[in-house]
C-alpha positions in Angstrom: -11.5 -21.4 13.4 -12.8 -17.8 14.0 -16.7 -17.7 14.7 -18.7 -17.7 11.7 -20.3 -14.4 12.7 -17.1 -12.6 13.2 -15.9 -13.6 9.6 -19.1 -12.7 8.1 -19.1 -9.2 9.8 -15.7 -8.7 8.7 -16.3 -9.7 5.2 -19.4 -7.6 4.9 -17.8 -4.5 6.5 -14.9 -4.8 4.3 -17.1 -5.2 1.2 -19.0 -2.1 2.1 -16.1 0.0 2.9 -14.6 -0.1 -0.7 -17.8 1.1 -2.0 -17.8 4.1 0.9 -14.5 5.1 -0.6 -15.8 5.5 -4.0 -18.9 7.2 -2.8 -17.4 10.7 -3.9 -16.6 9.8 -7.3 -18.5 10.9 -10.4 -19.0 8.1 -13.2 -16.1 9.5 -15.3 -13.6 9.1 -12.3 -14.0 5.6 -12.4 -12.3 4.7 -15.8 -9.2 6.9 -15.6 -5.6 5.4 -15.7 -2.9 8.1 -16.1 0.1 5.8 -15.7 0.6 2.0 -15.6 0.9 2.0 -11.7 -2.4 3.4 -11.2 -5.7 1.2 -12.0 -9.1 2.8 -12.5 -11.4 2.7 -9.6 -13.8 0.3 -11.3 -11.2 -2.0 -11.9 -10.4 -2.4 -8.3 -14.0 -2.9 -7.4 -14.2 -5.8 -10.1 -10.7 -7.2 -9.3 -11.4 -7.6 -5.4 -14.9 -9.2 -6.3 -13.4 -11.6 -8.9 -10.8 -12.7 -6.4 -13.7 -14.2 -4.1 -15.4 -15.7 -7.2 -12.4 -17.2 -8.5 -10.9 -18.7 -5.2 -14.0 -19.3 -3.1 -17.2 -19.4 -5.0 -16.1 -21.4 -8.2 -14.3 -24.3 -6.3 -16.5 -24.5 -3.2 -20.0 -23.1 -3.7 -22.2 -25.9 -4.9 -23.8 -25.0 -8.2 -22.5 -21.7 -8.4 -23.0 -19.7 -11.7 -20.6 -17.1 -13.0 -22.1 -13.5 -12.9 -20.2 -13.1 -16.5 -17.8 -15.7 -17.9 -15.8 -12.9 -19.4 -15.2 -11.1 -16.1 -12.1 -13.4 -15.3 -10.4 -12.0 -18.5 -10.9 -8.4 -17.5 -10.4 -8.6 -13.7 -7.5 -11.0 -13.3 -4.5 -8.9 -12.3 -1.2 -11.1 -12.3 -2.4 -14.8 -11.8 -0.5 -16.7 -14.4 -1.7 -19.9 -13.5 -5.4 -18.9 -13.6 -5.6 -17.7 -17.2 -5.2 -14.8 -19.7 -6.1 -11.3 -18.6 -6.4 -7.8 -19.9 -2.8 -6.3 -20.0 -2.2 -3.9 -17.1 -1.5 -0.9 -19.2 -5.2 -1.4 -21.0 -7.3 -1.2 -17.6 -8.1 2.4 -18.4 -9.6 1.2 -21.9 -12.2 -0.6 -20.2 -15.3 1.5 -21.0 -17.2 -1.6 -20.6 -18.3 -3.3 -18.2 -20.0 -0.4 -17.1 -19.9 1.0 -13.6 -23.4 -0.1 -12.8 -22.6 -3.6 -14.1 -19.5 -3.9 -11.9 -21.6 -2.8 -8.8 -24.2 -5.5 -9.8 -21.3 -8.0 -10.0 -20.3 -6.9 -6.4 -23.9 -7.4 -5.1 -24.0 -10.9 -6.8 -20.8 -12.1 -5.4 -21.4 -10.8 -1.9 -24.6 -12.3 -1.5 -23.3 -15.8 -2.6 -20.1 -15.2 -0.3 -22.3 -14.5 2.7 -24.2 -17.8 2.0 -20.8 -19.8 1.5 -19.6 -18.1 4.9 -22.7 -19.1 6.7 -23.4 -22.7 5.3 -20.1 -24.0 4.0 -17.2 -22.7 6.2 -14.2 -24.8 6.9 -11.0 -24.2 8.3 -9.3 -24.5 4.8 -11.7 -22.2 3.4 -11.5 -19.7 6.2 -7.7 -19.2 5.5 -8.5 -18.2 2.0 -11.4 -16.0 3.0 -9.0 -14.0 5.5 -6.4 -13.7 2.3 -9.5 -12.4 0.2 -10.7 -10.1 2.9 -7.2 -8.5 3.5 -6.5 -8.4 -0.1 -9.5 -6.1 -0.6 -8.2 -4.2 2.3 -5.0 -3.6 0.3 -7.0 -2.5 -2.6 -9.0 0.0 -0.6 -5.3 1.7 0.1 -4.6 1.4 -3.6 -8.1 2.9 -4.3 -7.3 6.1 -2.4 -3.9 6.5 -3.8 -5.0 5.8 -7.3 -8.1 8.1 -6.8 -5.5 11.0 -5.5 -3.3 10.4 -8.5 -6.3 10.6 -10.9 -7.6 13.6 -9.5 -4.0 15.1 -8.6 -3.2 14.9 -12.4 -6.5 16.8 -13.4 -5.6 20.2 -14.3 -8.4 21.5 -12.1 -6.9 19.5 -9.0 -10.5 18.7 -7.9 -10.8 17.7 -4.1 -11.7 14.1 -3.5 -13.4 14.6 0.2 -12.9 17.9 2.0 -13.0 16.0 5.4 -10.1 13.6 4.5 -7.2 14.5 6.7 -4.1 13.2 5.6 -1.4 15.5 7.1 -1.4 15.3 10.9 1.6 16.9 12.7 3.6 14.9 15.2 3.6 17.1 18.5 5.9 15.2 20.6 9.6 16.3 21.1 12.3 14.5 18.8 13.9 11.6 20.7 16.4 9.2 19.7 15.6 5.5 20.6 18.6 3.2 21.4 18.5 -0.3 20.6 21.3 -2.2 21.9 23.5 -4.5 20.2 22.4 -8.2 20.3 20.1 -10.9 18.9 16.4 -10.2 18.3 13.5 -12.4 17.1 11.8 -11.3 13.9 8.6 -12.4 12.1 4.9 -12.9 13.0 4.4 -14.8 16.1 0.8 -14.4 16.9 -1.0 -17.6 15.8 -4.4 -16.1 16.3 -3.8 -13.1 14.0 -3.9 -13.0 10.4 -0.6 -12.2 8.6 0.5 -12.8 5.1 3.0 -15.5 4.0 5.9 -13.2 3.6 5.8 -12.3 7.5 6.3 -16.0 8.4 9.7 -17.8 9.1 10.3 -16.6 12.8 14.1 -16.1 12.9 16.9 -14.5 14.9 18.9 -11.6 13.4 21.8 -9.8 15.0 21.6 -6.0 15.3 24.5 -3.6 16.1 23.9 -0.3 18.3 21.5 1.7 16.6 19.3 5.0 17.3 16.0 5.6 15.6 14.1 8.7 15.4 10.8 8.7 17.3 9.4 11.2 14.6 9.0 11.2 11.0 11.0 13.6 8.8 8.7 16.9 8.1 7.8 18.8 5.1 9.9 21.7 6.7 13.0 19.3 6.9 12.6 18.1 3.5 12.0 21.7 2.0 15.6 22.6 3.6 17.1 19.6 1.4 15.5 21.1 -1.4 16.6 24.6 -1.0 20.2 23.6 -0.2 20.5 21.8 -3.5 19.7 18.3 -2.7 18.3 17.1 -6.0 21.3 18.8 -7.8 24.0 17.0 -5.7 24.9 13.8 -7.5 27.0 12.6 -4.5 23.9 12.1 -2.5 22.1 9.7 -4.9 22.3 6.2 -6.2 23.5 6.0 -9.9 20.1 4.6 -10.8 18.5 7.2 -8.7 20.5 10.1 -10.5 19.5 8.9 -13.9 15.9 8.9 -12.6 16.2 12.2 -11.3 17.6 13.7 -14.6 15.6 11.6 -16.8 12.2 12.9 -15.3 13.4 16.3 -14.1 12.7 15.5 -10.5 12.9 18.5 -8.1 10.3 17.7 -5.3 8.0 15.1 -3.7 4.9 14.1 -5.8 2.0 16.7 -5.4 4.0 19.5 -4.5 3.2 22.8 -6.5 5.2 26.0 -6.2 2.5 29.0 -6.9 3.7 32.7 -6.5 6.8 31.5 -4.8 4.8 29.7 -2.0 4.6 25.8 -1.9 1.4 24.1 -1.9 0.6 20.5 -1.8 -2.4 18.5 -3.6 -4.0 16.5 -1.0 -7.4 14.3 -1.1 -9.1 17.4 0.3 -7.8 19.7 -2.4 -5.0 21.9 -3.1 -3.7 23.3 0.4 -0.7 25.5 1.4 2.2 23.2 2.4 1.9 22.0 6.0 5.5 22.4 7.2 5.2 20.6 10.4 3.4 17.5 8.8 5.4 14.4 7.9 6.7 14.5 4.3 4.9 12.1 1.8 4.9 10.9 -1.5 8.8 10.3 -1.8 10.3 7.6 -3.5 13.3 5.1 -1.8 15.7 7.2 -4.0 14.6 10.4 -2.4 14.5 8.9 1.3 18.0 7.5 0.7 19.5 10.6 -0.4 17.7 12.9 2.2 19.4 10.4 4.7 22.7 10.9 3.1 22.2 14.6 3.2 21.6 14.4 6.9 24.6 12.2 7.4 22.2 9.4 8.6 20.7 6.4 7.1 17.2 4.6 6.8 16.6 1.8 9.4 16.5 -1.8 8.1 13.3 -3.5 8.5 14.5 -5.5 11.5 15.7 -2.4 13.4 12.2 -0.8 12.8 10.5 -4.1 13.8 12.4 -4.1 17.1 11.9 -0.3 17.8 8.5 0.1 16.5 7.0 -0.1 20.0 8.8 3.3 21.2 7.3 5.4 18.4 3.9 6.2 16.8 3.5 4.8 13.5 0.7 4.5 10.9 0.8 8.0 9.2 3.2 6.9 6.3 4.5 3.9 5.0 8.1 4.1 5.9 10.9 3.2 3.7 13.8 0.8 5.2 17.1 0.0 3.9 15.9 -3.6 3.4 15.7 -5.5 0.0 12.2 -7.4 -0.2 13.7 -11.2 0.1 12.2 -14.2 1.8 12.6 -15.0 5.4 14.5 -18.3 6.3 12.3 -21.3 5.5 10.0 -19.4 3.6 7.6 -21.4 1.6 5.2 -20.3 -1.2 1.6 -21.6 -0.8 0.6 -24.0 -3.2 -1.4 -23.0 -6.2 -2.4 -19.7 -7.6 -2.1 -18.1 -4.3 1.6 -18.9 -4.4 1.7 -16.0 -6.7 0.5 -13.5 -4.2 3.9 -12.6 -2.5 6.7 -14.8 -3.5 7.2 -13.8 -7.1 7.9 -10.1 -6.3 10.8 -10.8 -4.0 13.3 -9.0 -6.6 14.3 -5.5 -7.0 11.9 -3.9 -4.4 12.4 -2.2 -1.0 10.5 -3.2 2.1 8.3 -0.6 3.8 6.9 -0.8 7.4 4.1 0.8 9.3 1.0 2.1 7.3 -0.5 5.1 6.1 -3.6 7.5 6.7 -4.8 5.6 3.9 -4.6 2.1 5.4 -7.8 0.6 6.5 -8.7 -0.6 9.9 -7.9 -4.0 11.2 -5.1 -4.3 8.5 -1.8 -3.5 9.4 0.6 -4.8 12.4 4.2 -4.3 13.3 5.2 -7.3 11.2 3.6 -6.3 8.0 6.1 -6.1 5.0 4.9 -3.9 2.3 6.9 -3.5 -0.8 7.4 -1.3 -3.8 10.1 -0.6 -6.3 12.5 2.3 -5.3 11.5 4.8 -8.0 7.5 5.0 -7.0 6.0 8.0 -5.2 2.4 7.6 -5.5 1.8 6.0 -2.3 1.7 7.6 1.1 5.5 6.9 1.8 7.6 8.8 4.2 11.0 8.9 6.1 12.2 7.9 9.5 15.9 8.3 10.0 18.4 6.0 11.8 22.1 6.7 12.9 
């Protein structure tokens, strides 16, 4: 078991960071839900709190009294086995509970969780607690990306935080990392480090010779793709992607704005001239694939990425891979409701590797398998090429 004081410190630090992320918001910002993929900030704050209450306090804290018996219906996300819940598209209709009530809920649950950690911790509870902590860290990244979408779709394009830096140029020279043909071991192997169940099932894969770029694709490179008609060339796109392009009139990455013939980008620090040397971001898998086709290259598989990751800097952008999100050999879902955490999403999604400028500390690792549907742009997603 991890020492109790270490667990308590990580839990407390994580809970505080969610509220730090929301500190720049105005009350009105907490309720907005522009699209189904974006949840209101106050829902994230309540949902992550409900997770600890539902899976730890209710079953394991002696004599625990629910803060509000209706909150499970409001803040359950997708756990079918736990009970009914508000439909995802209706989260933005929740003017009540109020922001103040949700912060009171957080204080109440955090206080009782601290007591549970100090007085009732067992190895069984530790594994659930770690999932709860990293679950909240996942939502901290979602908070930032959802806040950006909320403010970025406000006609005034207000800044979230002028100090937030999301575009950091890679100054090193471009090199192609060679991975030799052969057998490689994939999967999480550090027994003393937390990981999700979808990283388990250490296994061998056979890779052919491949070269992977040590740099992410930049805005300058992606702008060349746009200027040269990339969004108008059907031969570069999957059929489903081409339908997506035409149905949504897609012409550039999310948050790009052409003003007086000059490209700008909305960032968490406000609207800025497009930084041409920064890694491109907010592109879908559809766009990443088409760009790679245009360059006469491809995206790396998640296995190639994992083998090569030690040779390049990663963590600015979640990097699309050419791998479908599917279970590793011998994958087993955890029993109970937590078995719904990852396994039931292993269809029609692509794996992303790395991390982003929005990923909280102590959360990512080289075996981390993020996943999203191929059309989504609102996360800090980017492109690394292979050939």
